[in-house]
All heavy atoms as TSV, in Angstrom:
chain	resi	resn	atom	element	x	y	z
A	1	MET	N	N	10.397	-10.137	-18.052
A	1	MET	CA	C	10.461	-9.043	-19.003
A	1	MET	C	C	10.650	-7.735	-18.230
A	1	MET	O	O	9.958	-7.469	-17.257
A	1	MET	CB	C	9.179	-8.979	-19.836
A	1	MET	CG	C	9.179	-7.792	-20.775
A	1	MET	SD	S	7.736	-7.629	-21.840
A	1	MET	CE	C	7.920	-9.055	-22.847
A	2	LYS	N	N	11.591	-6.956	-18.691
A	2	LYS	CA	C	11.840	-5.643	-18.093
A	2	LYS	C	C	10.934	-4.600	-18.728
A	2	LYS	O	O	10.515	-4.735	-19.880
A	2	LYS	CB	C	13.294	-5.217	-18.315
A	2	LYS	CG	C	14.297	-6.115	-17.658
A	2	LYS	CD	C	14.241	-5.943	-16.174
A	2	LYS	CE	C	15.289	-6.821	-15.506
A	2	LYS	NZ	N	15.270	-6.697	-14.083
A	3	ARG	N	N	10.630	-3.557	-17.977
A	3	ARG	CA	C	9.859	-2.429	-18.493
A	3	ARG	C	C	10.725	-1.190	-18.474
A	3	ARG	O	O	11.536	-1.006	-17.571
A	3	ARG	CB	C	8.614	-2.197	-17.636
A	3	ARG	CG	C	7.667	-3.367	-17.617
A	3	ARG	CD	C	6.439	-3.092	-16.832
A	3	ARG	NE	N	6.755	-2.592	-15.484
A	3	ARG	CZ	C	5.867	-2.097	-14.654
A	3	ARG	NH1	N	4.604	-2.020	-15.007
A	3	ARG	NH2	N	6.208	-1.665	-13.464
A	4	ALA	N	N	10.540	-0.343	-19.489
A	4	ALA	CA	C	11.286	0.914	-19.561
A	4	ALA	C	C	10.410	1.960	-20.218
A	4	ALA	O	O	9.495	1.632	-20.978
A	4	ALA	CB	C	12.576	0.730	-20.353
A	5	ALA	N	N	10.692	3.214	-19.910
A	5	ALA	CA	C	9.946	4.321	-20.511
A	5	ALA	C	C	10.917	5.306	-21.144
A	5	ALA	O	O	11.911	5.687	-20.525
A	5	ALA	CB	C	9.093	5.026	-19.461
A	6	ASP	N	N	10.624	5.675	-22.380
A	6	ASP	CA	C	11.377	6.707	-23.095
A	6	ASP	C	C	10.575	7.993	-22.944
A	6	ASP	O	O	9.612	8.224	-23.672
A	6	ASP	CB	C	11.546	6.314	-24.558
A	6	ASP	CG	C	12.444	7.263	-25.334
A	6	ASP	OD1	O	12.775	8.339	-24.802
A	6	ASP	OD2	O	12.798	6.928	-26.481
A	7	LEU	N	N	10.948	8.789	-21.950
A	7	LEU	CA	C	10.217	10.021	-21.665
A	7	LEU	C	C	10.741	11.139	-22.558
A	7	LEU	O	O	11.945	11.228	-22.797
A	7	LEU	CB	C	10.377	10.390	-20.198
A	7	LEU	CG	C	9.998	9.278	-19.208
A	7	LEU	CD1	C	10.247	9.733	-17.780
A	7	LEU	CD2	C	8.558	8.840	-19.392
A	8	PHE	N	N	9.874	11.982	-23.022
A	8	PHE	CA	C	10.212	13.026	-23.992
A	8	PHE	C	C	10.794	12.395	-25.259
A	8	PHE	O	O	11.755	12.881	-25.831
A	8	PHE	CB	C	11.198	14.057	-23.413
A	8	PHE	CG	C	10.696	14.731	-22.172
A	8	PHE	CD1	C	11.223	14.425	-20.935
A	8	PHE	CD2	C	9.693	15.679	-22.254
A	8	PHE	CE1	C	10.762	15.041	-19.788
A	8	PHE	CE2	C	9.224	16.310	-21.116
A	8	PHE	CZ	C	9.760	15.987	-19.880
A	9	CYS	N	N	10.174	11.293	-25.680
A	9	CYS	CA	C	10.671	10.596	-26.869
A	9	CYS	C	C	10.603	11.520	-28.083
A	9	CYS	O	O	9.794	12.433	-28.149
A	9	CYS	CB	C	9.873	9.331	-27.122
A	9	CYS	SG	S	8.193	9.614	-27.734
A	10	GLY	N	N	11.464	11.270	-29.010
A	10	GLY	CA	C	11.506	12.044	-30.256
A	10	GLY	C	C	11.753	11.082	-31.390
A	10	GLY	O	O	10.905	10.257	-31.706
A	11	ALA	N	N	12.940	11.117	-31.968
A	11	ALA	CA	C	13.270	10.207	-33.057
A	11	ALA	C	C	13.490	8.782	-32.555
A	11	ALA	O	O	13.311	7.832	-33.298
A	11	ALA	CB	C	14.503	10.698	-33.802
A	12	GLY	N	N	13.868	8.635	-31.294
A	12	GLY	CA	C	13.964	7.300	-30.717
A	12	GLY	C	C	15.359	6.811	-30.416
A	12	GLY	O	O	15.587	5.601	-30.348
A	13	GLY	N	N	16.306	7.701	-30.219
A	13	GLY	CA	C	17.668	7.290	-29.910
A	13	GLY	C	C	17.768	6.461	-28.634
A	13	GLY	O	O	18.424	5.419	-28.613
A	14	PHE	N	N	17.115	6.902	-27.586
A	14	PHE	CA	C	17.120	6.135	-26.336
A	14	PHE	C	C	16.476	4.777	-26.557
A	14	PHE	O	O	16.989	3.749	-26.102
A	14	PHE	CB	C	16.380	6.888	-25.226
A	14	PHE	CG	C	16.181	6.046	-23.987
A	14	PHE	CD1	C	17.184	5.942	-23.042
A	14	PHE	CD2	C	14.995	5.362	-23.779
A	14	PHE	CE1	C	16.998	5.152	-21.902
A	14	PHE	CE2	C	14.809	4.578	-22.659
A	14	PHE	CZ	C	15.814	4.478	-21.720
A	15	SER	N	N	15.356	4.764	-27.253
A	15	SER	CA	C	14.637	3.510	-27.513
A	15	SER	C	C	15.502	2.533	-28.294
A	15	SER	O	O	15.554	1.349	-27.980
A	15	SER	CB	C	13.343	3.782	-28.278
A	15	SER	OG	O	12.465	4.568	-27.513
A	16	THR	N	N	16.178	3.023	-29.320
A	16	THR	CA	C	17.060	2.170	-30.110
A	16	THR	C	C	18.143	1.566	-29.230
A	16	THR	O	O	18.387	0.352	-29.276
A	16	THR	CB	C	17.706	2.972	-31.260
A	16	THR	OG1	O	16.678	3.446	-32.125
A	16	THR	CG2	C	18.675	2.118	-32.053
A	17	GLY	N	N	18.770	2.385	-28.408
A	17	GLY	CA	C	19.808	1.898	-27.512
A	17	GLY	C	C	19.282	0.882	-26.515
A	17	GLY	O	O	19.921	-0.154	-26.272
A	18	MET	N	N	18.140	1.147	-25.940
A	18	MET	CA	C	17.553	0.230	-24.964
A	18	MET	C	C	17.218	-1.117	-25.603
A	18	MET	O	O	17.518	-2.184	-25.060
A	18	MET	CB	C	16.293	0.851	-24.351
A	18	MET	CG	C	15.546	-0.066	-23.410
A	18	MET	SD	S	16.484	-0.591	-21.970
A	18	MET	CE	C	16.438	0.897	-21.013
A	19	LEU	N	N	16.593	-1.073	-26.776
A	19	LEU	CA	C	16.201	-2.312	-27.454
A	19	LEU	C	C	17.422	-3.110	-27.921
A	19	LEU	O	O	17.435	-4.340	-27.813
A	19	LEU	CB	C	15.272	-1.989	-28.623
A	19	LEU	CG	C	13.923	-1.386	-28.217
A	19	LEU	CD1	C	13.160	-0.883	-29.442
A	19	LEU	CD2	C	13.079	-2.388	-27.435
A	20	LEU	N	N	18.452	-2.434	-28.408
A	20	LEU	CA	C	19.676	-3.131	-28.818
A	20	LEU	C	C	20.396	-3.749	-27.625
A	20	LEU	O	O	20.890	-4.883	-27.701
A	20	LEU	CB	C	20.612	-2.175	-29.557
A	20	LEU	CG	C	20.231	-1.831	-30.988
A	20	LEU	CD1	C	21.156	-0.746	-31.541
A	20	LEU	CD2	C	20.276	-3.069	-31.867
A	21	ALA	N	N	20.460	-3.025	-26.527
A	21	ALA	CA	C	21.106	-3.554	-25.317
A	21	ALA	C	C	20.368	-4.793	-24.817
A	21	ALA	O	O	20.998	-5.786	-24.443
A	21	ALA	CB	C	21.157	-2.488	-24.232
A	22	ALA	N	N	19.061	-4.739	-24.810
A	22	ALA	CA	C	18.272	-5.894	-24.373
A	22	ALA	C	C	18.489	-7.081	-25.308
A	22	ALA	O	O	18.665	-8.221	-24.854
A	22	ALA	CB	C	16.790	-5.525	-24.322
A	23	GLN	N	N	18.495	-6.820	-26.601
A	23	GLN	CA	C	18.702	-7.880	-27.587
A	23	GLN	C	C	20.077	-8.527	-27.416
A	23	GLN	O	O	20.196	-9.755	-27.451
A	23	GLN	CB	C	18.552	-7.316	-28.991
A	23	GLN	CG	C	18.708	-8.336	-30.088
A	23	GLN	CD	C	18.601	-7.711	-31.464
A	23	GLN	OE1	O	18.863	-6.522	-31.637
A	23	GLN	NE2	N	18.199	-8.502	-32.426
A	24	ARG	N	N	21.094	-7.736	-27.220
A	24	ARG	CA	C	22.460	-8.263	-27.065
A	24	ARG	C	C	22.618	-9.102	-25.813
A	24	ARG	O	O	23.494	-9.956	-25.727
A	24	ARG	CB	C	23.469	-7.127	-27.053
A	24	ARG	CG	C	23.647	-6.527	-28.427
A	24	ARG	CD	C	24.705	-5.470	-28.426
A	24	ARG	NE	N	24.791	-4.884	-29.765
A	24	ARG	CZ	C	25.430	-3.784	-30.045
A	24	ARG	NH1	N	26.049	-3.129	-29.092
A	24	ARG	NH2	N	25.459	-3.321	-31.267
A	25	ARG	N	N	21.782	-8.841	-24.841
A	25	ARG	CA	C	21.837	-9.619	-23.600
A	25	ARG	C	C	20.759	-10.691	-23.548
A	25	ARG	O	O	20.490	-11.264	-22.492
A	25	ARG	CB	C	21.724	-8.691	-22.401
A	25	ARG	CG	C	22.976	-7.851	-22.213
A	25	ARG	CD	C	22.813	-6.799	-21.177
A	25	ARG	NE	N	23.992	-6.078	-20.789
A	25	ARG	CZ	C	24.870	-5.482	-21.559
A	25	ARG	NH1	N	24.731	-5.545	-22.858
A	25	ARG	NH2	N	25.905	-4.822	-21.094
A	26	ALA	N	N	20.113	-10.933	-24.684
A	26	ALA	CA	C	19.057	-11.945	-24.792
A	26	ALA	C	C	17.945	-11.707	-23.765
A	26	ALA	O	O	17.448	-12.627	-23.131
A	26	ALA	CB	C	19.643	-13.349	-24.657
A	27	ARG	N	N	17.585	-10.460	-23.616
A	27	ARG	CA	C	16.502	-10.063	-22.702
A	27	ARG	C	C	15.371	-9.464	-23.519
A	27	ARG	O	O	15.567	-8.979	-24.619
A	27	ARG	CB	C	16.977	-9.015	-21.704
A	27	ARG	CG	C	18.228	-9.311	-20.987
A	27	ARG	CD	C	18.002	-10.210	-19.840
A	27	ARG	NE	N	19.307	-10.444	-19.208
A	27	ARG	CZ	C	19.436	-11.051	-18.082
A	27	ARG	NH1	N	18.403	-11.457	-17.430
A	27	ARG	NH2	N	20.638	-11.244	-17.583
A	28	SER	N	N	14.214	-9.447	-22.944
A	28	SER	CA	C	13.100	-8.759	-23.589
A	28	SER	C	C	12.742	-7.527	-22.765
A	28	SER	O	O	12.921	-7.510	-21.546
A	28	SER	CB	C	11.888	-9.687	-23.728
A	28	SER	OG	O	11.461	-10.127	-22.464
A	29	VAL	N	N	12.286	-6.512	-23.442
A	29	VAL	CA	C	11.919	-5.267	-22.770
A	29	VAL	C	C	10.608	-4.764	-23.354
A	29	VAL	O	O	10.382	-4.827	-24.562
A	29	VAL	CB	C	13.039	-4.203	-22.886
A	29	VAL	CG1	C	13.287	-3.811	-24.317
A	29	VAL	CG2	C	12.720	-2.980	-22.058
A	30	ARG	N	N	9.742	-4.331	-22.490
A	30	ARG	CA	C	8.483	-3.696	-22.887
A	30	ARG	C	C	8.700	-2.198	-22.740
A	30	ARG	O	O	8.901	-1.709	-21.630
A	30	ARG	CB	C	7.353	-4.174	-21.991
A	30	ARG	CG	C	6.025	-3.571	-22.347
A	30	ARG	CD	C	4.938	-4.152	-21.471
A	30	ARG	NE	N	3.757	-3.323	-21.543
A	30	ARG	CZ	C	2.886	-3.188	-20.587
A	30	ARG	NH1	N	3.039	-3.845	-19.467
A	30	ARG	NH2	N	1.842	-2.413	-20.741
A	31	LEU	N	N	8.657	-1.499	-23.873
A	31	LEU	CA	C	9.015	-0.087	-23.882
A	31	LEU	C	C	7.793	0.783	-24.106
A	31	LEU	O	O	6.967	0.508	-24.975
A	31	LEU	CB	C	10.050	0.162	-24.987
A	31	LEU	CG	C	10.710	1.520	-25.054
A	31	LEU	CD1	C	11.411	1.869	-23.751
A	31	LEU	CD2	C	11.719	1.549	-26.198
A	32	LEU	N	N	7.696	1.836	-23.321
A	32	LEU	CA	C	6.657	2.845	-23.456
A	32	LEU	C	C	7.327	4.150	-23.847
A	32	LEU	O	O	8.287	4.571	-23.199
A	32	LEU	CB	C	5.912	3.032	-22.132
A	32	LEU	CG	C	4.956	4.218	-22.039
A	32	LEU	CD1	C	3.770	4.014	-22.970
A	32	LEU	CD2	C	4.491	4.422	-20.610
A	33	ALA	N	N	6.859	4.781	-24.924
A	33	ALA	CA	C	7.388	6.071	-25.376
A	33	ALA	C	C	6.349	7.152	-25.100
A	33	ALA	O	O	5.185	7.015	-25.475
A	33	ALA	CB	C	7.714	6.018	-26.856
A	34	VAL	N	N	6.771	8.214	-24.427
A	34	VAL	CA	C	5.842	9.272	-24.007
A	34	VAL	C	C	6.355	10.634	-24.466
A	34	VAL	O	O	7.546	10.929	-24.340
A	34	VAL	CB	C	5.677	9.294	-22.471
A	34	VAL	CG1	C	4.647	10.328	-22.055
A	34	VAL	CG2	C	5.329	7.923	-21.932
A	35	ASN	N	N	5.449	11.451	-24.970
A	35	ASN	CA	C	5.743	12.842	-25.287
A	35	ASN	C	C	4.418	13.587	-25.377
A	35	ASN	O	O	3.395	12.999	-25.718
A	35	ASN	CB	C	6.509	12.968	-26.594
A	35	ASN	CG	C	7.204	14.310	-26.727
A	35	ASN	OD1	O	6.573	15.362	-26.639
A	35	ASN	ND2	N	8.503	14.285	-26.943
A	36	HIS	N	N	4.452	14.866	-25.099
A	36	HIS	CA	C	3.237	15.681	-25.168
A	36	HIS	C	C	2.991	16.224	-26.578
A	36	HIS	O	O	1.911	16.717	-26.878
A	36	HIS	CB	C	3.339	16.857	-24.187
A	36	HIS	CG	C	4.438	17.808	-24.548
A	36	HIS	ND1	N	5.762	17.509	-24.286
A	36	HIS	CD2	C	4.420	19.001	-25.160
A	36	HIS	CE1	C	6.510	18.505	-24.719
A	36	HIS	NE2	N	5.722	19.433	-25.265
A	37	TRP	N	N	3.987	16.100	-27.452
A	37	TRP	CA	C	3.923	16.679	-28.793
A	37	TRP	C	C	3.614	15.583	-29.811
A	37	TRP	O	O	4.363	14.624	-29.967
A	37	TRP	CB	C	5.260	17.346	-29.096
A	37	TRP	CG	C	5.331	18.163	-30.337
A	37	TRP	CD1	C	4.331	18.879	-30.910
A	37	TRP	CD2	C	6.478	18.362	-31.155
A	37	TRP	NE1	N	4.787	19.513	-32.038
A	37	TRP	CE2	C	6.113	19.206	-32.206
A	37	TRP	CE3	C	7.786	17.902	-31.098
A	37	TRP	CZ2	C	6.984	19.603	-33.191
A	37	TRP	CZ3	C	8.662	18.302	-32.076
A	37	TRP	CH2	C	8.269	19.143	-33.106
A	38	ARG	N	N	2.493	15.714	-30.518
A	38	ARG	CA	C	2.053	14.679	-31.467
A	38	ARG	C	C	3.085	14.399	-32.556
A	38	ARG	O	O	3.228	13.263	-32.996
A	38	ARG	CB	C	0.721	15.069	-32.098
A	38	ARG	CG	C	-0.431	15.038	-31.119
A	38	ARG	CD	C	-1.784	15.189	-31.836
A	38	ARG	NE	N	-2.848	15.314	-30.880
A	38	ARG	CZ	C	-3.400	14.288	-30.233
A	38	ARG	NH1	N	-2.949	13.074	-30.433
A	38	ARG	NH2	N	-4.378	14.485	-29.383
A	39	THR	N	N	3.812	15.420	-32.989
A	39	THR	CA	C	4.829	15.221	-34.027
A	39	THR	C	C	5.938	14.295	-33.533
A	39	THR	O	O	6.424	13.444	-34.279
A	39	THR	CB	C	5.412	16.578	-34.471
A	39	THR	OG1	O	4.338	17.399	-34.957
A	39	THR	CG2	C	6.457	16.410	-35.552
A	40	ALA	N	N	6.341	14.459	-32.283
A	40	ALA	CA	C	7.364	13.576	-31.713
A	40	ALA	C	C	6.859	12.138	-31.634
A	40	ALA	O	O	7.587	11.194	-31.960
A	40	ALA	CB	C	7.777	14.073	-30.330
A	41	ILE	N	N	5.620	11.971	-31.229
A	41	ILE	CA	C	5.035	10.626	-31.159
A	41	ILE	C	C	4.964	10.015	-32.548
A	41	ILE	O	O	5.315	8.846	-32.752
A	41	ILE	CB	C	3.638	10.664	-30.493
A	41	ILE	CG1	C	3.767	11.024	-29.005
A	41	ILE	CG2	C	2.899	9.344	-30.674
A	41	ILE	CD1	C	4.441	9.973	-28.159
A	42	ALA	N	N	4.511	10.771	-33.527
A	42	ALA	CA	C	4.405	10.266	-34.907
A	42	ALA	C	C	5.773	9.851	-35.442
A	42	ALA	O	O	5.907	8.808	-36.096
A	42	ALA	CB	C	3.767	11.313	-35.804
A	43	THR	N	N	6.796	10.646	-35.160
A	43	THR	CA	C	8.151	10.317	-35.604
A	43	THR	C	C	8.643	9.047	-34.933
A	43	THR	O	O	9.196	8.147	-35.570
A	43	THR	CB	C	9.115	11.480	-35.297
A	43	THR	OG1	O	8.635	12.650	-35.958
A	43	THR	CG2	C	10.523	11.170	-35.738
A	44	HIS	N	N	8.417	8.955	-33.638
A	44	HIS	CA	C	8.848	7.770	-32.892
A	44	HIS	C	C	8.117	6.530	-33.398
A	44	HIS	O	O	8.721	5.459	-33.535
A	44	HIS	CB	C	8.613	7.973	-31.396
A	44	HIS	CG	C	9.363	7.008	-30.545
A	44	HIS	ND1	N	8.934	5.726	-30.330
A	44	HIS	CD2	C	10.542	7.132	-29.877
A	44	HIS	CE1	C	9.786	5.104	-29.544
A	44	HIS	NE2	N	10.780	5.942	-29.256
A	45	GLN	N	N	6.843	6.654	-33.682
A	45	GLN	CA	C	6.076	5.507	-34.189
A	45	GLN	C	C	6.622	5.003	-35.518
A	45	GLN	O	O	6.617	3.795	-35.765
A	45	GLN	CB	C	4.598	5.873	-34.342
A	45	GLN	CG	C	3.875	5.933	-33.019
A	45	GLN	CD	C	2.441	6.387	-33.148
A	45	GLN	OE1	O	2.137	7.290	-33.923
A	45	GLN	NE2	N	1.571	5.776	-32.390
A	46	LEU	N	N	7.080	5.908	-36.364
A	46	LEU	CA	C	7.680	5.492	-37.634
A	46	LEU	C	C	8.963	4.699	-37.405
A	46	LEU	O	O	9.224	3.712	-38.102
A	46	LEU	CB	C	7.983	6.710	-38.514
A	46	LEU	CG	C	6.781	7.416	-39.119
A	46	LEU	CD1	C	7.222	8.708	-39.816
A	46	LEU	CD2	C	6.073	6.502	-40.114
A	47	ASN	N	N	9.762	5.124	-36.449
A	47	ASN	CA	C	11.032	4.461	-36.173
A	47	ASN	C	C	10.899	3.225	-35.293
A	47	ASN	O	O	11.736	2.326	-35.360
A	47	ASN	CB	C	12.009	5.443	-35.521
A	47	ASN	CG	C	12.421	6.539	-36.472
A	47	ASN	OD1	O	12.497	6.333	-37.678
A	47	ASN	ND2	N	12.679	7.717	-35.931
A	48	HIS	N	N	9.864	3.184	-34.474
A	48	HIS	CA	C	9.664	2.073	-33.527
A	48	HIS	C	C	8.183	1.674	-33.488
A	48	HIS	O	O	7.493	1.921	-32.498
A	48	HIS	CB	C	10.135	2.483	-32.131
A	48	HIS	CG	C	11.585	2.783	-32.056
A	48	HIS	ND1	N	12.558	1.796	-32.049
A	48	HIS	CD2	C	12.260	3.955	-32.032
A	48	HIS	CE1	C	13.743	2.359	-32.002
A	48	HIS	NE2	N	13.591	3.673	-31.995
A	49	PRO	N	N	7.699	1.028	-34.543
A	49	PRO	CA	C	6.269	0.715	-34.611
A	49	PRO	C	C	5.788	-0.306	-33.575
A	49	PRO	O	O	4.597	-0.351	-33.274
A	49	PRO	CB	C	6.090	0.170	-36.028
A	49	PRO	CG	C	7.439	-0.278	-36.450
A	49	PRO	CD	C	8.419	0.610	-35.738
A	50	ASP	N	N	6.700	-1.099	-33.003
A	50	ASP	CA	C	6.294	-2.128	-32.040
A	50	ASP	C	C	6.294	-1.645	-30.592
A	50	ASP	O	O	6.001	-2.416	-29.686
A	50	ASP	CB	C	7.205	-3.347	-32.173
A	50	ASP	CG	C	7.065	-4.005	-33.540
A	50	ASP	OD1	O	5.964	-3.938	-34.116
A	50	ASP	OD2	O	8.059	-4.575	-34.015
A	51	VAL	N	N	6.613	-0.383	-30.387
A	51	VAL	CA	C	6.654	0.196	-29.041
A	51	VAL	C	C	5.298	0.830	-28.733
A	51	VAL	O	O	4.647	1.386	-29.611
A	51	VAL	CB	C	7.791	1.252	-28.964
A	51	VAL	CG1	C	7.710	2.054	-27.680
A	51	VAL	CG2	C	9.141	0.578	-29.099
A	52	GLU	N	N	4.888	0.743	-27.476
A	52	GLU	CA	C	3.650	1.402	-27.045
A	52	GLU	C	C	3.899	2.908	-26.961
A	52	GLU	O	O	4.921	3.348	-26.439
A	52	GLU	CB	C	3.227	0.865	-25.680
A	52	GLU	CG	C	1.935	1.435	-25.175
A	52	GLU	CD	C	1.535	0.866	-23.827
A	52	GLU	OE1	O	2.186	-0.067	-23.341
A	52	GLU	OE2	O	0.568	1.395	-23.258
A	53	HIS	N	N	2.964	3.699	-27.467
A	53	HIS	CA	C	3.121	5.157	-27.492
A	53	HIS	C	C	1.991	5.836	-26.724
A	53	HIS	O	O	0.855	5.383	-26.767
A	53	HIS	CB	C	3.137	5.659	-28.938
A	53	HIS	CG	C	4.351	5.243	-29.680
A	53	HIS	ND1	N	4.430	4.033	-30.338
A	53	HIS	CD2	C	5.546	5.849	-29.834
A	53	HIS	CE1	C	5.636	3.924	-30.878
A	53	HIS	NE2	N	6.325	5.017	-30.589
A	54	LEU	N	N	2.353	6.936	-26.094
A	54	LEU	CA	C	1.375	7.710	-25.343
A	54	LEU	C	C	1.664	9.191	-25.553
A	54	LEU	O	O	2.762	9.672	-25.236
A	54	LEU	CB	C	1.462	7.373	-23.852
A	54	LEU	CG	C	0.526	8.125	-22.916
A	54	LEU	CD1	C	-0.934	7.818	-23.256
A	54	LEU	CD2	C	0.813	7.751	-21.479
A	55	CYS	N	N	0.700	9.896	-26.105
A	55	CYS	CA	C	0.823	11.342	-26.294
A	55	CYS	C	C	0.126	12.011	-25.116
A	55	CYS	O	O	-1.108	12.089	-25.060
A	55	CYS	CB	C	0.190	11.772	-27.619
A	55	CYS	SG	S	0.474	13.511	-28.002
A	56	HIS	N	N	0.938	12.453	-24.165
A	56	HIS	CA	C	0.376	13.008	-22.937
A	56	HIS	C	C	1.422	13.874	-22.247
A	56	HIS	O	O	2.616	13.663	-22.396
A	56	HIS	CB	C	-0.028	11.869	-22.000
A	56	HIS	CG	C	-1.226	12.194	-21.167
A	56	HIS	ND1	N	-1.201	13.114	-20.148
A	56	HIS	CD2	C	-2.478	11.733	-21.207
A	56	HIS	CE1	C	-2.391	13.181	-19.593
A	56	HIS	NE2	N	-3.180	12.353	-20.225
A	57	ASP	N	N	0.982	14.804	-21.453
A	57	ASP	CA	C	1.860	15.655	-20.669
A	57	ASP	C	C	2.407	14.846	-19.495
A	57	ASP	O	O	1.646	14.267	-18.723
A	57	ASP	CB	C	1.075	16.867	-20.165
A	57	ASP	CG	C	1.937	17.906	-19.492
A	57	ASP	OD1	O	3.093	17.600	-19.128
A	57	ASP	OD2	O	1.460	19.045	-19.341
A	58	LEU	N	N	3.714	14.812	-19.352
A	58	LEU	CA	C	4.334	14.005	-18.300
A	58	LEU	C	C	3.992	14.470	-16.893
A	58	LEU	O	O	4.081	13.698	-15.944
A	58	LEU	CB	C	5.853	13.999	-18.471
A	58	LEU	CG	C	6.352	13.161	-19.633
A	58	LEU	CD1	C	7.820	13.425	-19.885
A	58	LEU	CD2	C	6.111	11.695	-19.368
A	59	ASP	N	N	3.604	15.716	-16.748
A	59	ASP	CA	C	3.216	16.223	-15.428
A	59	ASP	C	C	1.902	15.609	-14.938
A	59	ASP	O	O	1.581	15.723	-13.761
A	59	ASP	CB	C	3.056	17.755	-15.464
A	59	ASP	CG	C	4.373	18.472	-15.628
A	59	ASP	OD1	O	5.417	17.893	-15.264
A	59	ASP	OD2	O	4.372	19.605	-16.128
A	60	GLN	N	N	1.176	14.973	-15.834
A	60	GLN	CA	C	-0.151	14.467	-15.467
A	60	GLN	C	C	-0.244	12.946	-15.464
A	60	GLN	O	O	-1.331	12.402	-15.305
A	60	GLN	CB	C	-1.186	15.043	-16.436
A	60	GLN	CG	C	-1.243	16.549	-16.379
A	60	GLN	CD	C	-2.203	17.140	-17.391
A	60	GLN	OE1	O	-2.988	16.425	-17.997
A	60	GLN	NE2	N	-2.142	18.449	-17.578
A	61	ILE	N	N	0.880	12.260	-15.638
A	61	ILE	CA	C	0.849	10.798	-15.625
A	61	ILE	C	C	1.980	10.242	-14.767
A	61	ILE	O	O	2.941	10.927	-14.452
A	61	ILE	CB	C	0.971	10.198	-17.049
A	61	ILE	CG1	C	2.333	10.568	-17.659
A	61	ILE	CG2	C	-0.172	10.623	-17.943
A	61	ILE	CD1	C	2.662	9.756	-18.879
A	62	ASP	N	N	1.859	8.981	-14.411
A	62	ASP	CA	C	2.918	8.251	-13.742
A	62	ASP	C	C	3.294	7.086	-14.668
A	62	ASP	O	O	2.554	6.118	-14.770
A	62	ASP	CB	C	2.437	7.723	-12.399
A	62	ASP	CG	C	3.511	6.966	-11.641
A	62	ASP	OD1	O	4.601	6.722	-12.210
A	62	ASP	OD2	O	3.272	6.614	-10.472
A	63	PRO	N	N	4.429	7.183	-15.383
A	63	PRO	CA	C	4.801	6.142	-16.332
A	63	PRO	C	C	4.881	4.746	-15.697
A	63	PRO	O	O	4.657	3.752	-16.377
A	63	PRO	CB	C	6.189	6.570	-16.831
A	63	PRO	CG	C	6.240	8.031	-16.580
A	63	PRO	CD	C	5.401	8.274	-15.357
A	64	PHE	N	N	5.189	4.655	-14.418
A	64	PHE	CA	C	5.278	3.352	-13.756
A	64	PHE	C	C	3.901	2.690	-13.663
A	64	PHE	O	O	3.801	1.479	-13.631
A	64	PHE	CB	C	5.906	3.489	-12.376
A	64	PHE	CG	C	7.345	3.849	-12.431
A	64	PHE	CD1	C	7.765	5.123	-12.126
A	64	PHE	CD2	C	8.298	2.917	-12.806
A	64	PHE	CE1	C	9.104	5.467	-12.175
A	64	PHE	CE2	C	9.637	3.240	-12.872
A	64	PHE	CZ	C	10.047	4.533	-12.550
A	65	GLU	N	N	2.857	3.470	-13.604
A	65	GLU	CA	C	1.504	2.908	-13.549
A	65	GLU	C	C	1.011	2.505	-14.929
A	65	GLU	O	O	0.172	1.637	-15.063
A	65	GLU	CB	C	0.539	3.902	-12.917
A	65	GLU	CG	C	0.789	4.127	-11.455
A	65	GLU	CD	C	-0.209	5.097	-10.830
A	65	GLU	OE1	O	-1.171	5.490	-11.490
A	65	GLU	OE2	O	0.011	5.465	-9.662
A	66	ILE	N	N	1.536	3.145	-15.957
A	66	ILE	CA	C	1.078	2.896	-17.324
A	66	ILE	C	C	1.862	1.779	-17.984
A	66	ILE	O	O	1.306	0.933	-18.675
A	66	ILE	CB	C	1.174	4.180	-18.167
A	66	ILE	CG1	C	0.224	5.219	-17.592
A	66	ILE	CG2	C	0.854	3.915	-19.623
A	66	ILE	CD1	C	0.416	6.597	-18.152
A	67	ALA	N	N	3.173	1.771	-17.788
A	67	ALA	CA	C	4.040	0.801	-18.474
A	67	ALA	C	C	3.814	-0.607	-17.970
A	67	ALA	O	O	3.459	-0.864	-16.903
A	67	ALA	CB	C	5.508	1.192	-18.295
């Protein structure tokens, strides 16, 4: 399983593309969506409920350690 992070996630365009690409290649991907703004996280959760979400400032985390 591949891991990927959607940094500064919003509506989820990157996430949609990543998940579709993985599906078309019969691969699985574990996706982490990160943003410091709760509204962006809430929007992303509506569009991608099966993705892990983290509301945090990117300057204070290492996505590779979390994902």
